[in-house]
MIRO-544591 format. One record per residue (C-alpha): x, y, z; residue in one letter. Coordinates in steps of 0.25 Angstrom, whole numbers, padded with zeros to 4 digits, always signed. Layout:
XYZA ...
//
This chain:
+0252+0315+0427M +0247+0327+0434K +0248+0342+0432K +0256+0349+0443Q +0262+0363+0444Q +0277+0363+0442L +0279+0372+0454S +0274+0361+0463T +0284+0351+0459L +0296+0348+0468K +0310+0350+0462D +0314+0337+0456G +0300+0333+0452A +0297+0328+0437R +0286+0334+0429F +0281+0334+0414F +0280+0346+0406Y +0280+0348+0391G +0281+0333+0389G +0295+0332+0397V +0297+0327+0411E +0305+0338+0419W +0312+0338+0433V +0309+0351+0441K +0322+0356+0446L +0319+0369+0453D +0308+0380+0454Q +0310+0395+0456T +0303+0407+0453C +0291+0400+0446G +0301+0392+0437E +0304+0377+0437V +0317+0372+0432I +0315+0358+0425A +0324+0348+0419L +0319+0337+0409A +0319+0324+0418A +0325+0316+0406E +0332+0320+0393P +0321+0324+0382V +0331+0320+0371F +0345+0319+0367E +0352+0330+0360R +0365+0337+0357A +0368+0349+0366F +0371+0357+0353D +0372+0351+0339E +0384+0360+0336E +0392+0355+0349N +0391+0368+0356C +0390+0368+0371N +0384+0382+0372D +0369+0380+0376W +0365+0393+0370R +0369+0387+0356K +0364+0373+0359S +0355+0366+0349S +0349+0359+0361L +0345+0373+0367R +0338+0376+0354R +0330+0363+0354E +0326+0364+0368L +0321+0378+0367N +0315+0375+0354G +0309+0361+0350P +0310+0356+0364F +0302+0367+0370L +0292+0367+0359D +0290+0352+0362A +0287+0355+0377L +0277+0365+0373I +0271+0356+0363A +0269+0346+0375E +0261+0356+0382G +0272+0364+0390A +0268+0379+0391D +0279+0388+0384P +0278+0398+0395A +0282+0387+0405A +0296+0388+0400F +0304+0399+0406I +0317+0404+0399E +0329+0403+0409W +0344+0405+0408E +0354+0394+0408S +0368+0396+0413D +0378+0391+0403L +0390+0391+0412T +0400+0380+0407A +0405+0369+0416D +0418+0376+0417D +0412+0389+0421G +0413+0396+0408M +0401+0406+0405T +0403+0409+0391D +0389+0404+0387Y +0382+0412+0398E +0367+0408+0399T +0355+0404+0390A +0340+0407+0391W +0331+0395+0387D +0317+0389+0390K +0323+0375+0389I +0338+0372+0392A +0347+0362+0399L +0352+0361+0413I +0365+0367+0416S +0376+0359+0425C +0374+0369+0436E +0359+0367+0436L +0361+0352+0435Y +0370+0352+0448R +0360+0361+0455E +0348+0351+0452Y +0356+0338+0451R +0347+0332+0463A +0335+0334+0454L +0341+0328+0441I +0342+0313+0442P +0351+0305+0433K +0344+0301+0421I +0354+0291+0415G +0358+0299+0402C +0366+0311+0398W +0360+0325+0396W +0365+0339+0393W +0366+0351+0402T +0368+0365+0395L +0382+0367+0403T +0394+0368+0393P +0407+0362+0398W +0414+0374+0394T +0412+0387+0386C +0426+0385+0380D +0425+0385+0365P +0435+0373+0364E +0425+0365+0372Y +0411+0371+0368S +0405+0358+0365Y +0405+0352+0379R +0392+0352+0387V +0389+0347+0400R +0379+0335+0401N +0374+0326+0412V +0378+0311+0411D +0369+0299+0415S +0375+0299+0429S +0371+0313+0431G +0385+0319+0430A +0389+0330+0421V +0398+0328+0409Y +0400+0335+0396W +0398+0331+0381N +0398+0337+0367Y +0387+0347+0364A +0383+0340+0351Y +0382+0326+0358F +0368+0322+0355G +0366+0311+0365Y +0363+0319+0378R +0350+0321+0384G +0343+0334+0385V +0335+0338+0398R +0329+0351+0396P +0329+0361+0407L +0318+0372+0408C +0312+0382+0418H +0297+0381+0419L +0286+0389+0425Q +0283+0383+0438S +0268+0385+0437S +0266+0376+0425I +0259+0363+0427S +0267+0350+0424V +0264+0335+0424S +0269+0326+0435V +0266+0311+0437P +0254+0309+0447D +0255+0300+0459E +0248+0289+0452E +0257+0290+0440G +0269+0289+0449E +0264+0277+0457Q +0260+0270+0444G +0275+0272+0439L +0280+0267+0452Q +0271+0255+0451M +0275+0252+0437N +0290+0253+0441R +0287+0244+0453N +0280+0233+0445E +0292+0233+0435A +0302+0232+0446V +0294+0220+0452E +0293+0213+0438E +0308+0215+0436A +0311+0209+0450R +0302+0197+0447D +0309+0195+0434A +0323+0195+0441V +0318+0186+0452L +0313+0176+0442D +0326+0176+0435T +0334+0174+0448L +0325+0163+0453N +0332+0154+0442D +0345+0156+0450Y +0350+0152+0464P +0347+0163+0474A +0362+0164+0478E +0366+0170+0465I +0354+0180+0464W +0362+0192+0470G +0374+0189+0460D +0364+0188+0449T +0357+0201+0452L +0370+0209+0454G +0376+0204+0441A +0363+0208+0434A +0363+0222+0440V +0378+0224+0437A +0376+0219+0422A +0364+0229+0420L +0371+0241+0426F +0384+0238+0417Q +0375+0236+0405S +0369+0250+0407K +0382+0256+0410Q +0388+0250+0397D +0377+0255+0389A +0378+0269+0394Q +0393+0269+0392D +0392+0263+0378I +0381+0274+0374A +0390+0285+0379E +0402+0280+0372E +0394+0279+0359E +0388+0293+0360R +0402+0299+0363A +0408+0292+0351K +0397+0298+0342R +0399+0312+0348A +0414+0311+0346E +0413+0305+0332G 
//
């Protein structure tokens, strides 16, 4: 790792600050918008099942214990700039107005704006955008699913990832992988690929060459289906627990 000024990083670059890996989304007027590269934990949006971010138990945790943990890991308290989130609902209702925080979540509007810089991560995670402000459905919150599409879920549902969003002073120093570290990671990956390739070839050598293609195709299909089945089963079980 090496130290580098945050302002010198390109949009989409990853860096470490306060013990968390972040993605730089944008920079303007001395501030950098940063999103956690991966969920930092799984939580309910609100333990009381309310989709209003202003009342959210998750909001209290992010701006309390979580922010304290970042500072304990070396982050400068002054580096976090208080900013205003737009709480407009997915259906256009504006009853919740806005909220000011140092740590929050991304809105659906910002997610769409920076979508090209936010790669899919293979799991579900919260936004702070309510599905509606209508009291009859005040428990539905928008989240991003494993495909990158936007869906909704119950606010009390505790099996969604949390990717904090913050505004940082662009002048701070952050940690980024140095070139040698990146090369080392790539070399390790290449070595693992070569080992896996050799293992597959050793196995295939036990069979006639004319069936290699069919064998590989069947193996890949089986692996893909197993992964898909596991994801579907996990989602069904979580949904049942939430409804029960």
